[in-house]
C-alpha positions in Angstrom: -179.7 5.4 94.5 -183.0 4.8 92.5 -185.9 3.1 94.1 -186.0 -0.5 92.8 -189.2 -2.0 91.5 -189.3 -5.2 93.6 -187.9 -6.3 96.9 -188.0 -10.0 97.8 -188.5 -10.6 101.5 -186.2 -13.6 102.0 -186.2 -14.2 105.8 -188.9 -14.7 108.4 -187.2 -11.9 110.4 -187.8 -9.3 107.7 -191.3 -10.6 107.3 -192.0 -10.1 111.0 -190.5 -6.6 110.8 -193.0 -5.3 108.2 -195.9 -7.3 109.7 -196.3 -4.7 112.5 -199.4 -2.6 111.6 -197.7 0.7 112.3 -194.7 -0.3 110.2 -197.0 -1.2 107.4 -198.5 2.3 107.5 -195.0 3.8 107.6 -193.8 1.7 104.7 -196.9 2.5 102.6 -196.2 6.2 102.9 -192.5 5.8 102.2 -193.2 3.7 99.1 -194.9 6.8 97.6 -192.4 9.5 98.6 -189.6 10.5 101.0 -190.4 11.8 104.5 -188.6 12.7 107.7 -189.6 11.0 111.0 -191.2 14.3 112.0 -193.4 14.4 108.9 -194.4 10.8 109.4 -195.3 11.5 113.0 -197.6 14.4 111.9 -199.2 12.3 109.1 -199.9 9.3 111.3 -200.5 11.2 114.5 -197.9 9.1 116.3 -195.2 10.4 118.8 -192.0 11.1 117.0 -189.9 8.9 119.2 -192.1 5.9 118.3 -191.8 6.7 114.6 -188.0 6.8 114.8 -187.9 3.5 116.6 -189.8 1.8 113.8 -187.8 3.6 111.1 -184.6 2.3 112.6 -185.9 -1.3 112.6 -187.0 -0.9 108.9 -183.6 0.6 108.0 -181.7 -2.1 109.9 -183.3 -4.8 107.7 -182.8 -2.9 104.5 -186.4 -2.1 103.9 -186.1 1.7 104.0 -183.1 3.9 103.6 -182.0 7.5 104.1 -182.1 9.2 100.7 -180.9 12.7 101.7 -180.2 15.0 104.6 -181.2 18.6 105.0 -180.3 21.2 107.7 -183.2 23.2 109.1 -182.9 25.5 112.1 -179.6 24.0 113.0 -181.0 20.5 113.0 -180.0 17.9 110.4 -183.1 16.2 109.1 -183.0 12.8 107.5 -185.4 11.9 104.7 -186.4 8.2 104.5 -187.8 6.3 101.5 -188.7 2.6 100.9 -186.1 0.8 98.9 -188.7 -0.6 96.5 -192.2 0.1 95.2 -193.3 -3.5 95.8 -192.4 -6.0 98.5 -193.0 -9.7 97.9 -192.1 -12.7 100.1 -189.9 -15.5 98.9 -191.8 -18.7 98.1 -190.0 -20.4 100.9 -191.9 -18.3 103.4 -195.3 -19.2 102.2 -197.9 -19.8 103.6 -197.5 -17.4 106.5 -200.1 -15.9 108.9 -197.9 -12.8 109.3 -197.9 -12.3 105.5 -201.6 -12.7 105.2 -202.4 -10.2 107.9 -199.8 -7.7 106.6 -201.4 -7.9 103.2 -204.8 -7.5 104.7 -203.5 -4.4 106.5 -202.2 -2.9 103.3 -205.7 -3.2 101.8 -207.3 -1.6 104.8 -204.8 1.3 104.8 -205.6 1.8 101.1 -209.3 2.1 101.9 -208.5 4.5 104.8 -206.2 6.7 102.6 -208.9 6.9 99.9 -211.5 7.9 102.4 -209.2 10.7 103.8 -208.6 12.0 100.3 -212.4 12.0 99.5 -213.0 14.0 102.7 -210.3 16.6 101.7 -211.3 16.8 98.0 -212.7 20.1 96.7 -216.5 20.3 96.2 -216.0 20.7 92.4 -214.8 17.0 92.3 -218.4 15.9 93.2 -220.4 18.5 91.3 -222.8 16.9 88.9 -223.6 18.6 85.5 -226.9 17.4 84.1 -226.3 19.3 80.8 -223.2 17.3 80.0 -223.7 13.6 80.9 -220.9 12.5 78.7 -218.3 14.4 80.7 -217.4 12.1 83.5 -215.8 13.9 86.4 -215.4 10.9 88.8 -216.4 7.4 89.5 -217.7 5.4 92.5 -218.4 1.9 91.5 -218.3 -1.7 92.8 -218.1 -4.7 90.5 -218.7 -8.3 91.6 -218.0 -11.2 89.3 -216.7 -14.7 89.0 -213.4 -15.4 87.2 -210.5 -17.8 87.2 -207.2 -16.6 88.7 -205.7 -16.4 85.2 -208.6 -14.1 84.0 -208.2 -11.8 87.1 -204.4 -11.6 86.7 -204.8 -10.7 83.0 -207.3 -7.9 83.9 -204.8 -6.5 86.4 -202.0 -6.5 83.9 -204.2 -4.8 81.3 -205.3 -2.2 83.8 -201.7 -1.3 84.7 -200.8 -1.0 81.0 -203.8 1.3 80.5 -202.7 3.5 83.4 -199.2 3.8 82.0 -200.5 4.5 78.5 -202.6 7.4 79.6 -201.0 8.9 82.7 -197.7 7.5 83.8 -195.6 9.2 81.1 -197.3 12.6 81.8 -196.5 12.8 85.5 -193.3 14.9 85.0 -194.5 17.0 82.0 -198.2 17.2 82.2 -200.3 19.9 80.4 -200.6 23.3 82.0 -204.3 22.7 82.8 -203.8 19.3 84.4 -205.4 18.7 87.8 -204.5 16.1 90.5 -206.6 13.0 90.5 -206.7 9.8 92.6 -208.0 6.4 91.7 -207.9 3.4 94.1 -208.2 0.0 92.7 -208.9 -2.7 95.2 -209.5 -6.2 93.9 -209.5 -9.5 95.9 -211.3 -12.9 96.2 -214.5 -12.5 98.2 -215.8 -15.0 100.7 -218.4 -17.4 99.2 -221.9 -16.0 99.7 -220.6 -12.6 101.0 -223.1 -9.7 101.1 -222.9 -7.2 98.3 -221.3 -3.9 99.2 -224.0 -1.8 97.6 -227.5 -3.2 97.0 -228.1 -6.8 96.2 -227.0 -7.2 92.6 -226.2 -10.5 91.0 -222.7 -11.7 91.9 -222.1 -13.4 88.6 -222.6 -10.3 86.4 -220.8 -7.0 86.3 -222.8 -4.1 87.7 -222.1 -0.5 88.5 -223.9 0.0 91.8 -223.1 3.7 92.4 -221.6 5.4 89.4 -221.3 9.1 89.7 -220.5 11.0 86.5 
């Protein structure tokens, strides 16, 4: 069974199930690819028995499922995967403190995952070449701006379309010299008068505080 694009969380019970911080971590990993409980235990540095308990809860509520089984050393391993790529609550459940904190946790996990990938990345990913400034190898930038919700939503839509145009169709059959890249996009409404992340640039103008080419 293929992974569906969207799963509507239609009960408060399901919402509470995924609101647990550890289950949020498990679900974020299973959205991307399939894992066994043992693999998740190693990735998250959590005891296997605890992982399996949470997997059973997620499976019971139809949020993850077993996609295949494989025998290894006489033991049948079960591979789990999230049933969908996105999880959105029903309008009937809004507003919800559990939902807000779960969403916040997803953002924090995204930052953590990005940091871990940066720490593991090869040195060549950060090597600067002064003789070829037009060849951008990476990007580290923070942008702060004012916009309406409609403007911000339109930007996110165009960004996704741009990603699909350049990369999504190449995942399965990329060129022989293709290298793995990662880009994290985190966008949200800031608190009024919040401190700038890098430096003290003007909040109402776009700026690239720390661009590395």
